[in-house]
matplotlib code that plots the C-alpha trace (Angstrom):
import matplotlib.pyplot as plt

x = [0.0, 1.4, 1.9, 0.2, 2.7, 3.2, 4.0, 5.0, 2.1, 4.3, 6.7, 4.0, 2.1, 5.4, 6.0, 2.5, 2.8, 6.3, 6.2, 9.9, 12.0, 14.6, 13.4, 11.6, 9.8, 9.1, 7.3, 9.3, 6.6, 8.8, 9.0, 6.8, 9.7, 9.2, 12.4, 13.4, 16.1, 17.7, 16.7, 19.2, 19.5, 20.9, 23.3, 25.8, 27.9, 28.3, 30.8, 28.6, 24.9, 24.1, 22.6, 19.7, 19.6, 18.2, 20.8, 18.7, 19.9, 18.6, 20.3, 18.5, 15.1, 15.7, 16.8, 13.8, 10.7, 8.4, 9.5, 9.2, 6.3, 6.7, 4.8, 3.5, 2.6, -1.0, -2.1, -1.6, -5.3, -6.1, -3.9, -5.6, -9.0, -8.1, -7.2, -10.5, -12.5, -10.8, -11.5, -15.2, -15.2, -14.3, -17.2, -15.8, -16.6, -13.7, -11.2, -13.0, -12.9, -9.2, -8.3, -10.5, -8.8, -5.3, -6.3, -7.5, -4.2, -1.0, 1.0, -2.1, -0.2, 2.3, -0.4, -2.6, 0.2, 1.2, -2.3, -2.4, 0.8, -1.1, -3.8, -2.3, -5.5, -6.8, -3.4, -3.7, -7.1, -5.6, -2.8, -5.4, -7.7, -4.8, -3.5, -7.0, -7.5, -4.0, -4.4, -7.6, -5.6, -2.8, -5.2, -6.9, -3.4, -2.7, -6.1, -5.6, -2.3, -3.7, -1.6, -2.8, -1.1, -1.6, -0.4, 1.5, 3.5, 7.1, 7.4, 4.3, 5.6, 8.9, 7.0, 4.8, 7.9, 9.3, 6.1]
y = [0.0, 3.4, 5.8, 9.2, 12.0, 14.8, 18.0, 21.3, 23.6, 26.7, 25.1, 24.0, 27.3, 29.2, 27.0, 27.5, 31.3, 31.8, 33.5, 34.5, 33.1, 31.9, 28.5, 25.3, 23.4, 19.7, 17.5, 14.4, 11.7, 9.5, 11.9, 14.9, 17.4, 20.4, 20.7, 24.1, 24.1, 27.1, 27.3, 26.4, 30.1, 31.0, 28.0, 29.2, 30.7, 27.3, 24.6, 21.8, 21.3, 23.2, 21.2, 22.6, 22.5, 19.0, 17.6, 17.6, 18.7, 18.6, 15.3, 13.5, 15.0, 14.3, 10.7, 9.9, 11.1, 8.7, 10.2, 13.9, 16.0, 19.5, 22.2, 24.7, 28.0, 29.1, 31.7, 35.3, 35.9, 33.4, 35.3, 38.5, 37.0, 36.0, 39.6, 40.8, 38.3, 39.4, 43.0, 42.1, 40.6, 43.9, 45.5, 49.0, 50.7, 53.1, 50.3, 48.1, 50.9, 51.6, 48.0, 47.9, 51.1, 49.6, 46.6, 48.8, 50.7, 49.8, 47.2, 46.0, 43.3, 45.9, 48.5, 46.0, 45.0, 48.6, 49.5, 46.5, 47.7, 50.8, 48.6, 46.2, 44.6, 44.1, 42.8, 40.1, 39.2, 39.1, 36.7, 34.3, 34.6, 34.1, 31.1, 29.4, 30.1, 28.9, 25.7, 25.1, 25.6, 23.4, 20.5, 21.0, 20.7, 17.6, 16.1, 17.1, 15.2, 12.1, 12.7, 11.7, 14.0, 16.0, 19.6, 20.3, 23.0, 21.9, 23.9, 22.3, 18.8, 19.5, 20.5, 17.4, 15.3, 16.6, 15.6]
z = [0.0, -1.0, 1.8, 1.6, 0.9, 3.3, 1.5, 3.0, 2.2, 2.0, -0.4, -2.8, -2.6, -3.3, -6.3, -7.6, -7.3, -8.5, -11.9, -11.9, -14.7, -12.2, -11.0, -12.1, -9.5, -9.2, -6.7, -5.6, -5.5, -3.2, -0.3, -1.0, -1.3, -3.5, -5.5, -6.8, -9.5, -11.1, -14.7, -17.4, -18.5, -15.2, -14.9, -17.5, -14.7, -13.0, -14.2, -12.9, -12.5, -9.3, -6.4, -4.4, -0.6, -0.5, -2.9, -6.1, -9.5, -13.0, -13.8, -10.9, -12.0, -15.7, -15.1, -12.9, -14.8, -13.0, -9.7, -10.3, -11.6, -12.9, -10.9, -13.3, -11.6, -11.6, -14.1, -12.8, -13.5, -10.8, -8.3, -9.4, -8.9, -5.3, -4.6, -6.2, -4.2, -1.0, -1.6, -1.9, 1.5, 3.2, 4.9, 5.1, 1.8, 1.9, 2.3, -0.2, -2.8, -2.0, -2.7, -5.8, -7.1, -6.4, -8.5, -11.4, -11.7, -13.5, -11.5, -9.5, -7.5, -6.2, -5.5, -3.7, -1.4, -0.9, 0.2, 2.6, 4.1, 5.3, 6.8, 9.2, 10.4, 6.8, 5.9, 8.5, 7.1, 3.6, 4.7, 6.2, 3.2, 0.8, 2.7, 2.6, -1.1, -2.1, -0.1, -2.1, -5.3, -4.1, -3.2, -6.6, -8.3, -6.4, -7.4, -11.0, -10.9, -9.2, -6.1, -2.7, -0.1, 3.0, 3.1, 6.3, 7.9, 8.5, 11.7, 13.1, 12.1, 13.9, 17.1, 17.0, 16.6, 19.9, 21.8]

ax = plt.figure().add_subplot(projection="3d")
ax.plot(x, y, z, "-o")
ax.set_aspect("equal")
plt.show()
């Protein structure tokens, strides 16, 4: 019987949200590790294939295609929709309109985060909301890839191990 994977929620969410051109992300189906590898374009300065913190490199991933699955980031429109939906949950019309306005301007992601920086209580709500929505997306990604797994927090796992 195959054991259920335990995947660090933060690692998977970061991979799903990373739209930079620096890293490719893979899920190790043997142990649930999220592997981040520097993209080939950035490796020219290295003589050898760089190894990530857990000892993975491109050669290991490429030579074991049944073990690793590529994590394609979510579409930025999906991230934008999460911000829009959050703004609609705000009861204070002034704050709601401020967030809506930030999202309608050039560089909406930056503007939204800047506005939240001026609203610490709303920012806390945003972090909770974002976490919940991204966990839903992460579980959907797992389901779409036929992966049975539990999303965990590493720091909680470490605390439980001490008990």
